[in-house]
C-alpha positions in Angstrom: 146.7 54.6 29.5 145.3 53.2 32.4 145.9 49.4 32.8 142.7 47.3 32.7 143.8 44.1 34.2 141.1 41.1 34.2 139.9 40.4 37.8 139.4 37.2 38.9 137.6 36.0 41.7 138.0 32.8 44.2 134.8 33.0 46.2 132.0 35.4 44.7 129.4 35.2 47.3 127.2 38.4 47.8 129.9 41.1 48.7 132.3 39.8 46.1 129.5 40.3 43.3 128.6 44.0 44.6 132.5 44.7 44.6 133.2 43.2 41.7 130.2 44.4 39.5 131.3 48.0 40.6 134.7 47.7 39.7 133.8 46.3 36.3 131.1 49.1 36.1 133.6 51.3 36.3 136.0 50.3 33.8 138.7 49.7 36.3 138.7 45.8 35.3 137.4 43.5 32.8 135.6 40.5 34.8 137.6 36.9 34.4 137.7 33.6 35.9 135.0 32.7 38.8 135.4 30.0 41.2 132.2 29.1 43.4 131.5 26.1 44.9 129.3 25.1 41.9 129.7 26.1 38.4 125.8 26.7 38.7 127.0 29.0 41.4 129.7 30.5 39.5 127.5 31.2 36.5 124.9 33.4 38.8 127.6 35.5 39.9 129.1 36.1 36.3 125.5 37.2 35.3 124.9 39.9 38.0 128.5 41.1 37.4 127.9 41.2 33.4 130.8 39.1 32.7 133.3 36.7 33.5 134.1 32.9 33.0 132.7 30.4 35.5 135.3 27.2 36.6 136.1 24.8 38.8 139.7 26.2 39.7 141.6 28.8 39.1 144.5 28.3 36.4 147.5 30.2 34.6 145.2 32.9 33.3 145.7 34.7 36.8 149.0 35.7 36.6 148.2 38.8 34.2 145.3 40.0 36.7 144.0 40.7 39.9 142.9 38.3 42.0 139.8 38.8 44.5 139.2 36.6 47.6 135.7 36.8 48.6 135.7 34.0 51.2 134.7 33.5 55.0 136.8 34.5 57.7 137.1 30.9 58.9 138.0 29.6 55.6 140.9 32.6 55.4 142.6 32.0 59.0 142.3 28.1 59.0 143.6 27.6 55.2 145.9 29.9 53.8 147.8 27.0 52.5 145.1 25.7 50.7 144.1 29.3 49.1 148.2 29.7 47.9 147.7 26.1 46.1 144.6 27.1 44.7 146.1 29.6 42.7 148.5 27.9 40.4 150.7 31.4 39.3 150.8 34.6 41.4 148.8 37.2 40.2 149.5 41.2 39.7 148.2 41.4 43.2 145.5 39.8 45.6 143.2 41.0 48.1 140.5 39.7 50.2 137.5 41.4 51.6 137.3 40.3 55.2 137.1 43.0 57.8 138.7 41.0 60.7 141.2 38.9 58.8 144.8 40.3 58.3 145.8 40.9 54.4 149.1 38.8 55.5 147.2 35.5 55.3 147.1 35.9 51.5 151.2 36.6 51.4 151.9 32.7 50.6 150.1 33.7 47.0 153.5 35.0 46.2 152.1 38.4 45.1 151.5 41.9 46.6 148.5 41.6 48.6 146.0 43.8 50.4 142.7 43.5 52.4 139.7 45.8 51.5 137.0 46.2 53.6 133.6 48.0 52.1 131.8 48.9 55.4 128.5 48.5 54.0 125.6 45.7 54.5 125.7 43.4 51.5 122.6 41.1 52.5 121.4 42.1 48.8 124.3 42.4 46.5 121.7 44.3 44.2 120.8 46.9 46.3 124.5 47.3 47.3 125.9 47.6 44.4 123.5 50.2 43.6 124.3 52.3 46.8 128.0 51.8 46.6 128.4 55.8 46.0 130.4 56.8 49.5 131.0 53.5 50.9 134.3 53.9 53.3 136.8 51.1 52.1 138.9 50.4 54.9 142.3 49.0 53.5 145.4 47.5 54.8 148.3 45.7 53.4 151.3 46.2 51.3 151.7 49.3 49.7 152.0 48.6 45.8 148.9 46.5 46.5 147.4 49.5 47.9 148.4 52.0 45.4 146.9 50.1 42.7 144.0 49.4 44.3 142.7 52.9 45.6 142.5 54.5 42.6 140.3 51.5 41.3 137.9 51.4 44.5 137.5 55.3 44.2 136.9 55.3 40.3 133.8 52.9 41.5 132.7 55.0 44.1 134.7 54.4 47.5 135.9 56.2 49.6 139.4 55.1 50.8 140.7 55.1 54.1 144.2 52.9 54.6 145.2 52.1 58.3 147.5 49.8 60.1 144.8 47.9 62.4 146.6 47.1 65.7 143.6 44.7 66.1 141.4 43.8 63.1 139.2 41.9 65.6 138.4 44.8 67.4 137.8 47.0 64.0 135.2 44.3 63.0 133.5 44.0 66.2 133.3 48.3 66.0 131.5 47.8 62.5 129.2 44.6 63.6 128.1 46.6 66.5 127.5 49.8 64.8 125.6 48.1 61.9 124.3 45.0 62.7 123.4 45.5 66.5 121.7 48.5 65.0 119.7 46.1 63.1 118.9 44.0 65.9 117.8 46.7 68.2 115.4 48.1 65.2 113.9 44.8 65.3 113.2 45.0 69.4 112.0 48.6 68.5 109.5 47.6 65.6 108.1 44.4 67.8 107.3 46.9 70.7 105.7 49.5 68.5 103.7 46.8 67.0 102.7 45.4 70.1 101.6 49.3 70.8 99.2 48.6 67.8 101.2 50.9 65.3 101.0 49.1 61.8 104.1 47.5 60.6 104.4 49.7 57.6 104.1 52.6 60.0 106.3 51.5 62.6 109.2 50.7 60.2 109.0 54.5 58.7 108.8 56.4 62.2 111.5 54.3 64.0 114.1 54.4 60.9 113.3 58.2 60.6 114.1 58.3 64.2 117.0 56.2 64.2 118.6 58.2 61.3 118.1 61.4 63.6 120.0 60.1 66.0 122.7 58.8 63.4 123.1 62.6 62.2 123.1 63.7 65.9 126.3 61.3 66.3 127.9 62.8 63.2 128.3 66.0 65.4 128.4 64.7 69.1 129.7 62.2 71.2 127.7 59.4 72.5 127.5 60.8 75.7 126.0 64.6 74.5 123.6 62.9 72.2 121.9 61.0 74.7 118.5 62.0 75.8 115.5 60.1 76.8 113.7 59.4 80.0 117.0 57.1 81.7 119.5 59.6 80.9 116.7 62.1 82.8 116.2 59.8 85.8 112.6 59.6 84.9 111.6 56.7 87.6 107.9 56.7 87.0 109.0 56.7 82.9 111.5 54.2 83.1 108.8 52.0 85.2 106.7 51.8 82.5 109.5 51.0 80.3 110.1 47.9 82.4 106.6 46.8 82.3 106.1 47.4 78.5 109.2 45.6 77.8 108.1 42.4 80.4 105.8 41.6 77.6 108.3 40.5 75.3 109.3 37.3 75.0 112.3 36.3 77.6 115.1 36.9 75.2 113.8 40.4 73.8 113.2 41.4 77.3 116.7 40.2 78.7 118.2 42.5 75.2 115.8 45.2 76.5 117.2 45.3 80.4 120.6 45.1 79.1 120.2 47.9 76.9 118.5 49.9 79.7 121.6 49.2 82.1 124.4 50.2 79.1 122.6 53.5 78.8 122.1 54.7 82.6 126.1 53.8 82.2 126.5 56.1 79.6 124.0 58.6 81.5 126.1 58.6 84.4 129.4 59.2 82.5 127.3 62.2 81.1 125.8 63.9 84.2 127.0 62.3 87.1 125.5 59.9 89.3 122.3 60.7 91.0 120.7 58.9 93.8 117.8 57.4 92.0 120.4 55.6 90.0 119.9 52.6 91.9 116.6 52.0 91.7 116.9 52.3 88.2 119.4 49.6 87.8 117.6 47.7 89.7 114.5 48.3 87.5 116.3 46.7 84.5 117.6 44.0 86.8 114.2 42.8 87.8 112.8 43.2 84.3 115.7 40.8 83.3 115.4 38.6 85.9 
């Protein structure tokens, strides 16, 4: 018989709502107490999850269940004692969802602890919950907590990956570079496409398809092997036209384009070695940045 604990949530924001809903829908937990900044916010979270009791504070009922902490990184780092005091009784286990904060910040609560970082964007909880299947769930913490959490997340559709992080800040930076920076680059690309005269909806579809193809290539090859284009080829004429197009952007985006150009040139050198024209290409992108 599978134990079905109550899942109590302390800080049920976008990620917390999506994760709680998946765990509840999978039948691995039952909704429990939900504590947010306001009862109104907690009620909205309960409505999204499909159950749960909005509360102003945690109470002794947490002792028989699991506690999921969905607080921002700054709160986790700056006030671990405050979190422990907010929990009147130790739960069966406690875990947080941060990608950059170590699980041990929850140690004072006095229960087996873990950190589970679902590697997915949670801008829209509804979409994140619907598309959770196959999401990597990168976890670290005490073995007892990890052993109980793994089957729950896998039943909910997650792909479990336990690791002992040497530097969780570096791990979080990797996910930000892969996801958040990709969004920023896509915004830059869409601005340029629309500046060229391509309608916004067509620009979105075309550029998303292009990026998806690039990502599929990176699944099979290293960044150096996957790199192509005028900078990698050392095509000075094409690069001059790129720089001219970027100069029509606002100053901040023009600098971003130039920094990316220089970084791409450095990667190209790693791939095919230095060429005589590389210095002029570097100067070209530096001039655009200026």
